TITI-282501 format. One line per 10 residues: number of its first residue (from 1); their letters; for each residue x, y, z of C-alpha. Coordinates in Angstrom, 3 decimals, padded with zeros to 6 digits, always signed. Each point is the difference from the previous one (the first is absolute). Last residue first. Example, Ala and Ser with C-alpha at 12.3 -4.5 7.8 and 13.67 -1.06 7.14 Angstrom:
BEGIN
2> SA> +013.670 -001.060 +007.140; -001.370 -003.440 +000.660
***
This chain:
BEGIN
457> XXXXXXXXXX> -032.623 -002.913 -004.761; +001.738 +000.814 +003.285; -000.938 -003.309 +001.601; +001.135 -001.907 -003.106; +003.303 +001.873 -000.065; +000.596 -000.844 +003.662; -000.671 -003.696 -000.728; +002.481 +000.123 -002.891; +002.705 +001.846 +001.947; -000.249 -002.309 +003.029
447> XXXXXXXXXX> +000.248 +002.173 +003.096; +003.320 +000.107 +001.817; +000.188 -001.283 +003.602; +000.871 +003.040 +002.067; +003.384 +000.491 +001.647; +000.855 +000.145 +003.708; +003.273 -001.897 -000.448; -001.214 -002.937 +002.127; -003.381 +000.120 -001.757; +001.701 -000.234 -003.392
437> XXXXXXXXXX> +002.004 -002.997 +001.218; -003.217 -001.784 +000.900; -001.359 -001.236 +003.340; -000.577 +003.185 +001.914; +000.405 +001.126 +003.607; +003.386 -001.594 +000.577; +001.082 +000.366 +003.604; +002.120 +002.445 +001.978; +000.271 +002.462 -002.881; +002.786 +002.532 -000.335
427> XXXXXXXXXX> +000.600 +003.676 +000.701; -001.978 +000.430 +003.206; +003.143 +000.962 +001.919; -000.132 -003.138 +002.154; -000.418 -002.009 -003.192; +003.176 +001.469 -001.484; +001.860 -000.924 +003.177; -001.370 -003.569 -000.075; +001.086 -000.254 -003.678; +003.634 +000.864 +000.724
417> XXXXXXXXXX> +000.960 -002.721 +002.515; -001.533 -003.378 -000.846; -000.812 +000.526 -003.684; +003.179 +001.933 -000.781; +002.135 -002.512 +001.889; -001.670 -002.972 -001.740; +000.467 +001.621 -003.409; +003.680 +000.612 +000.733; +000.533 -003.542 +001.317; -001.433 -001.825 -003.057
407> XXXXXXXXXX> +001.707 +001.427 -001.914; +002.756 +002.607 +000.236; -000.045 +003.576 -001.334; -003.757 +000.111 +000.414; -001.764 +001.769 -002.900; -003.196 +001.649 +001.259; -001.829 +001.685 -002.896; -001.528 +002.902 +001.835; -003.197 +001.940 +000.526; -001.845 +003.010 -001.359
397> XXXXXXXXXX> +003.358 +001.701 -000.482; +001.715 +003.404 -000.309; -002.996 +001.820 +001.412; +001.970 +001.451 +002.938; -002.079 -002.056 +002.468; +000.906 -003.229 -001.791; +003.699 +000.877 -000.317; +000.271 +000.909 +003.686; -002.057 -003.019 +001.026; +002.352 -002.409 -001.746
387> XXXXXXXXXX> +003.003 +001.820 +001.459; -001.404 -000.163 +003.529; -000.945 -003.690 -000.258; +003.587 -000.833 -000.994; +001.286 +002.147 +002.867; -002.287 -001.753 +002.496; +001.065 -003.440 -001.266; +003.636 +001.063 +000.500; +002.160 +001.073 -002.913; +001.490 -000.723 -003.389
377> XXXXXXXXXX> -001.750 +001.421 -003.055; +000.546 -000.887 -003.635; -001.753 +001.915 -002.765; -000.475 -001.912 -003.232; +002.816 +000.241 -002.527; +000.868 -003.690 -000.335; -001.233 -000.689 +003.555; +002.796 -000.807 +002.422; +002.913 -000.283 -002.395; -000.751 +003.350 -001.597
367> XXXXXXXXXX> +001.571 +002.061 +002.782; +003.023 -002.292 +000.187; +000.484 +000.121 -003.767; -000.178 +003.794 +000.211; +002.745 +000.041 +002.628; +002.293 -002.134 -002.190; -000.810 +002.120 -003.071; +000.900 +003.092 +001.987; -002.860 +002.071 +001.291; -000.320 +003.747 -000.513
357> XXXXXXXXXX> -003.236 +000.077 +002.026; -002.097 +001.737 -002.643; +001.941 -001.456 -002.948; -000.247 -003.635 +001.111; -003.663 +000.300 +000.968; -000.806 +001.834 -003.251; +001.659 -002.752 -002.059; -001.860 -002.755 +001.830; -003.392 +001.745 -000.247; +000.516 +000.747 -003.702
347> XXXXXXXXXX> +000.747 -003.629 -000.849; -002.978 -001.144 +002.095; -002.299 +002.347 -001.941; +001.272 -001.175 -003.366; -000.200 -003.774 +000.424; +001.150 -000.916 -003.518; +000.072 +002.101 -003.170; +002.389 +002.584 +001.442; +000.828 +002.867 -002.366; -002.818 +002.137 +001.430
337> XXXXXXXXXX> +001.550 -000.361 +003.467; +003.156 +001.742 -001.194; +003.115 -002.163 -000.408; +002.889 +000.462 +002.460; +002.870 +002.413 -000.653; +001.206 +000.967 +003.482; +001.176 -003.473 +000.982; -001.342 -001.272 +003.336; +002.126 +000.829 +003.040; +003.319 -001.726 +000.631
327> XXXXXXXXXX> +000.984 -002.734 +002.429; -001.458 -002.971 -001.855; +001.223 +000.971 -003.467; -003.106 -000.054 -002.243; +000.897 +000.143 -003.719; +001.766 -003.353 +000.414; -003.411 -001.547 +000.717; -001.195 +001.022 -003.503; -002.837 +002.486 -000.251; -003.736 -000.067 -000.733
317> XXXXXXXXXX> -000.797 +001.443 +003.466; -002.026 -003.055 +001.050; +002.538 -002.399 -001.524; +002.848 +001.798 +001.776; -001.866 -000.231 +003.314; -000.351 -003.776 -000.434; +003.714 -000.387 -000.803; +000.904 +002.150 +003.005; -002.156 -002.149 +002.282; +001.718 -003.207 -001.010
307> XXXXXXXXXX> +003.399 +001.629 +000.409; -000.875 +001.583 +003.341; -001.011 -003.220 +001.804; -002.522 +001.194 +002.596; +000.571 -001.664 +003.391; +001.226 +003.237 +001.587; -003.353 +001.593 -000.834; -001.861 -002.624 +002.041; +002.145 +000.443 +003.100; -000.286 +003.771 -000.379
297> XXXXXXXXXX> -003.814 -000.242 -000.017; +000.041 -002.174 +003.115; +002.307 +002.516 +001.696; -002.377 +002.804 -000.961; -002.915 -001.854 +001.564; +001.922 -000.696 +003.209; +001.083 +003.641 +000.245; -003.591 +001.146 -000.458; -001.064 -002.224 +002.885; -002.238 -003.091 +000.074
287> XXXXXXXXXX> +000.888 -000.411 -003.657; -001.918 +000.175 -003.279; +001.345 +000.213 -003.543; -002.888 +001.377 -002.061; +000.134 +000.006 -003.819; -002.632 +002.497 -001.115; -001.936 +000.072 -003.262; -002.381 +002.826 -000.809; -003.724 -000.881 -000.072; -002.380 +002.325 -001.879
277> XXXXXXXXXX> -003.682 -001.009 +000.143; -002.213 +001.147 -002.892; -003.768 +000.432 -000.291; +000.122 +002.743 +002.655; +001.448 +002.423 -002.570; -003.310 -000.437 -001.828; +000.055 -000.938 -003.683; -000.344 +001.983 -003.217; +003.589 -000.321 -001.227; +000.689 +003.511 +001.306
267> XXXXXXXXXX> -000.941 -001.265 +003.484; +002.536 -002.826 -000.305; +002.634 +002.399 -001.325; -000.498 +002.206 +003.064; +000.359 -003.014 +002.327; +003.159 -000.992 -001.858; +001.586 +003.437 +000.246; -000.907 +000.531 +003.646; +001.405 -003.392 +001.037; +003.143 +000.383 -002.123
257> XXXXXXXXXX> +000.709 +003.419 +001.531; -000.613 -001.348 +003.510; +002.319 -002.979 -000.599; +002.768 +002.256 -001.337; -000.323 +002.256 +003.044; +000.012 -002.916 +002.447; +003.242 -001.311 -001.443; +001.241 -003.310 -001.432; -003.007 -000.921 -002.092; -001.142 -003.264 -001.600
247> XXXXXXXXXX> -003.535 -000.775 -001.223; -002.717 -002.649 +000.255; -003.237 +001.447 -001.349; -003.504 -001.133 +000.932; -003.260 +000.383 -001.928; +001.628 +000.322 -003.410; -001.783 +000.685 -003.302; +000.143 +003.536 -001.349; +002.299 +001.687 +002.518; +002.239 -003.091 +000.103
237> XXXXXXXXXX> +000.512 +000.060 -003.777; +000.860 +003.719 +000.115; +002.408 -000.609 +002.873; +001.769 -002.769 -001.917; +000.309 +002.101 -003.153; +001.554 +002.832 +002.037; +002.285 -002.491 +001.756; -001.132 -001.350 +003.384; -000.814 -003.596 -000.916; -001.547 -002.158 +002.728
227> XXXXXXXXXX> -003.619 -000.717 -000.835; -002.689 -001.851 +001.928; -003.442 -000.931 -001.327; -002.331 -001.736 +002.488; -001.510 -002.998 -001.754; -003.306 +000.476 -001.847; -003.585 -000.082 +001.099; +001.390 -000.756 +003.456; -001.800 -003.361 +000.259; +000.764 -000.969 -003.624
217> XXXXXXXXXX> -002.168 +000.418 -003.075; -000.476 -003.432 -001.577; +003.131 -001.693 -001.431; +000.229 -001.168 -003.618; +000.525 +003.617 -001.041; -002.059 +001.375 -002.859; +001.205 -000.301 -003.587; +001.633 +002.207 -002.600; +003.425 +001.246 +000.992; +002.197 +001.808 -002.526
207> XXXXXXXXXX> +002.980 +001.610 +001.648; +002.819 +002.460 -000.671; -001.512 +002.855 -002.008; -003.578 -000.880 +000.805; -002.837 -002.370 -000.841; -002.196 -000.988 +002.943; -003.088 -002.149 -000.540; -000.424 +000.216 +003.801; -002.471 -002.901 +000.245; -002.847 +001.093 +002.323
197> XXXXXXXXXX> -001.955 -002.675 +001.884; -003.128 +001.432 +001.642; -002.253 -000.698 -002.984; +001.035 -003.656 +000.283; -001.838 -000.281 +003.310; +001.540 -002.993 +001.702; -001.157 -003.496 +001.058; -003.378 -000.049 -001.753; -001.981 -003.241 +000.133; -003.226 +001.794 +000.798
187> XXXXXXXXXX> -000.617 -001.976 +003.171; +003.704 -000.179 +000.839; +000.521 +003.766 -000.105; +003.709 +000.297 +000.768; -000.019 +003.817 -000.455; +003.688 +000.633 -000.704; +000.363 +003.418 -001.669; -000.595 +001.819 +003.298; +003.418 +001.593 +000.328; +000.250 +000.760 -003.706
177> XXXXXXXXXX> +002.464 -002.162 -001.892; +002.302 +001.771 -002.465; +000.966 +002.456 +002.732; +003.305 -001.728 +000.784; +000.606 -000.250 -003.758; -000.665 +003.689 -000.598; +002.359 +000.909 +002.855; +002.686 -002.310 -001.442; -000.345 +001.625 -003.430; +000.439 +003.508 +001.419
167> XXXXXXXXXX> +002.902 -001.272 +002.089; +001.833 -001.380 -003.040; -000.718 +003.255 -001.884; +001.735 +001.984 +002.736; +002.870 -002.510 +000.250; +000.616 +000.165 -003.766; +000.322 +003.778 +000.194; +002.331 -000.468 +002.976; +002.289 -002.415 -001.841; -000.011 +002.269 -003.056
157> XXXXXXXXXX> +001.131 +002.998 +002.052; +002.931 -001.951 +001.483; +001.152 -001.506 -003.300; -000.473 -003.738 -000.529; +002.849 -002.140 +001.360; +002.563 -001.177 -002.522; +000.578 -003.014 -002.283; -003.384 -001.462 +000.888; -000.664 -003.752 +000.165; -001.655 +000.003 +003.403
147> XXXXXXXXXX> +003.019 -000.811 +002.178; +001.879 +002.616 -002.042; -002.273 +002.697 +001.383; +000.934 -001.109 +003.534; +003.691 +000.626 -000.682; -000.801 +003.387 -001.557; -001.489 +001.268 +003.262; -003.173 +001.736 +001.088; -003.306 -001.554 +000.965; -003.244 +001.962 -000.629
137> XXXXXXXXXX> -001.379 -000.634 +003.478; -003.528 -000.333 +001.400; -000.128 -001.151 +003.615; -003.173 -002.089 -000.003; -002.073 -000.492 +003.149; -002.094 -002.951 +001.158; -001.926 -000.262 +003.301; -003.596 -000.559 -001.096; -000.942 -003.488 +001.146; +003.566 -001.345 -000.433
127> XXXXXXXXXX> -000.904 -002.547 -002.712; -002.320 +002.500 -001.712; +002.577 +002.811 -000.033; +002.611 -002.528 -001.101; -002.193 -000.969 -002.960; -000.516 +003.649 -000.940; +003.777 +000.425 +000.090; +000.539 -003.016 -002.248; -002.720 +000.951 -002.495; +001.231 +003.577 -000.313
117> XXXXXXXXXX> +003.517 -001.345 -000.613; -001.052 -002.438 -002.715; -002.249 +002.475 -001.809; +002.363 +002.978 +000.235; +003.044 -001.719 -001.545; +003.326 -000.104 +001.827; +003.557 +001.254 -000.539; -000.377 +003.784 -000.033; -002.969 +000.215 +002.370; +002.097 -001.625 +002.712
107> XXXXXXXXXX> -001.320 -001.633 +003.151; +000.776 +000.926 +003.593; -001.900 -001.562 +002.865; -002.376 +001.162 +002.727; -001.847 -002.154 +002.554; -002.176 +001.775 +002.560; -000.219 -001.443 +003.521; -003.244 -001.589 +001.170; +000.118 -003.807 +000.152; +003.487 -001.395 -000.560
97> XXXXXXXXXX> +001.483 -003.360 -001.115; -002.451 -000.608 -002.844; +000.528 +003.419 -001.535; +003.739 -000.447 +000.570; +000.068 -002.944 -002.427; -001.856 +001.980 -002.664; +002.271 +002.967 +000.629; +003.031 -002.252 -000.580; -001.326 -001.102 -003.403; -000.519 +003.649 -000.886
87> XXXXXXXXXX> +003.531 +000.755 +001.213; +001.665 -002.403 -002.462; +002.721 -001.405 +002.227; +003.142 +001.998 +000.581; +003.682 -000.464 -000.778; +002.786 +001.802 +001.749; +001.404 +000.022 +003.517; +002.777 +002.629 +000.078; +003.179 +001.026 -001.816; +001.155 -003.166 -001.717
77> XXXXXXXXXX> -003.200 -000.128 -002.015; +001.170 +003.178 -001.738; -002.728 +002.341 -001.142; -003.539 -000.903 -000.981; -001.218 -003.350 -001.274; -002.851 +000.840 -002.372; -003.750 +000.408 -000.038; -000.021 +002.548 +002.825; -001.734 -000.217 +003.346; -000.883 +001.750 +003.230
67> XXXXXXXXXX> -002.197 -001.718 +002.581; -002.205 +002.116 +002.258; -001.836 -000.584 +003.262; -003.123 +001.930 +000.873; -001.934 +002.175 +002.419; +002.130 -001.080 +002.945; -002.000 -001.366 +002.944; +003.126 -000.966 +001.996; -001.147 -003.646 +000.034; -000.433 +000.394 -003.764
57> XXXXXXXXXX> +003.606 +001.124 -000.371; +001.208 -003.022 +001.972; -002.207 -002.273 -002.110; +001.483 +001.435 -003.196; +003.534 -000.506 +001.299; -000.647 -003.602 +000.998; -001.521 -000.692 -003.432; +003.034 +001.468 -001.759; +002.346 -002.257 +001.975; -002.148 -003.092 -000.663
47> XXXXXXXXXX> -000.167 +000.923 -003.684; +003.764 -000.008 -000.453; +000.733 +001.545 -003.407; +000.613 +003.554 +001.144; +002.550 -001.092 +002.530; +000.377 -000.477 +003.732; +000.808 -003.712 -000.467; +003.607 +000.361 +001.136; -001.218 +001.662 +003.210; +001.416 +003.418 +000.836
37> XXXXXXXXXX> +000.978 +000.254 +003.691; +003.740 -000.168 -000.729; -000.342 +002.994 -002.351; +001.113 -000.604 -003.596; -003.552 -000.028 -001.431; -000.477 +003.589 +001.182; +002.786 +001.231 -002.300; -002.299 +001.551 -002.630; -002.087 +001.742 +002.609; -003.591 -000.579 -001.013
27> XXXXXXXXXX> -000.462 -003.196 +001.970; +000.680 -003.738 -000.187; -002.270 -000.517 -003.029; -001.936 +003.224 -000.693; -003.439 +000.683 +001.500; -001.293 +003.584 -000.216; -002.414 +000.400 +002.917; -002.622 +002.634 -000.848; -001.303 +002.480 +002.532; -002.822 +002.477 -000.625
17> XXXXXXXXXX> +000.028 +002.499 +002.833; -003.207 +000.678 +001.853; -003.110 +002.147 -000.037; -000.352 -000.029 -003.760; +000.886 +003.340 -001.609; -001.845 +003.326 -000.054; +000.495 +000.509 +003.732; +003.532 +001.394 +000.072; +001.959 -001.001 +003.109; +000.620 +002.724 +002.581
7> XXXXXXX> -002.028 -001.914 +002.630; +002.541 -002.840 -000.054; +002.812 +002.053 +001.488; +003.339 +000.295 -001.696; +003.016 -001.334 +001.910; +002.730 +002.559 +000.451; +003.240 -001.336 -001.417
***
């Protein structure tokens, strides 16, 4: 591949890639825990392991680290390390163990209330001095619904309508204190100006929230809002509210089409295209030679247990495992995306990948084992840097969600060998220049709606 040159980069975006380190137990490849190098404590519930990873990412000057989450035990615990701590508790611990790197965690709008979640994220933004980010998800899956007393998960469209109102309420709560509400006038005996406290008094279809937040306005104004759904409803939600989007694409063309579509939707929603950072996921497997990298990838794929993986694939496709013979292609009569009430965009990506490349079920399981539908790439540090730059220059990405196949070694390799190449090309920072997550991503601190209204009055 011919390496693109830096001077061809568009100039309407920040001057460097946005890079997020997606931390997941022993790594994103489902068999990573079986490698001899994998430590028994390399799990999602070992805080020492997670702290080491966050510090490694901060040493590399990543914009942020990210913890995924779901309020239910997912899949078969026999398949890979399972069980995770509450990510908001983990972010609080990581805030004390790091100094500059952004801290992003998933939390569901389907199984939380706006007041509690807004309060927790505002608290983390204070504790971390402005480094908090919230990955907003609507949470699919009937098993999770039953954990919350529901017989079935809410419909896809209803989950997204609830998410939109949830965010509207959260924004009101984060603005319920103006920035200068605290006056601490000892002589007058006035600690805060009550005229600058604004209870939302919200009454809507899903929520009724009266009072102001217990937490003063946080360093970033509000946490950075991240979104990861790529269905039509997901893209509409992102266009209205998100400031960063984590997404999955297998081809450059698909990534470019998604990028253009989402930027256009963002403008149509009354925002600037520059208000949104789009970060596709990539699972790099790095070797000193391409052959070494491909051998490492093969070693991982050979450790996948097909029966576990077939059961997981069957759940995703709403089939029975017996419907998926390992050495045959997917059945012809699969449900349409509109019939899927779960993770629609991921369902479509998996089916399109299998159809496009005419993969057998066994081959598809191997392709999904590295990143659950995210793009995997095995190569040298130079080749990894080349593919990141190619997608960035082609306006398929503003940055990337880096998902090492094996942790901690994959993150260490990326930091030690790929980042120096990106820096040489002027694509990534050498040092942090800001202190907040918004500053890392090149995003403005939002004005308080009530203060702005008063100025405009």
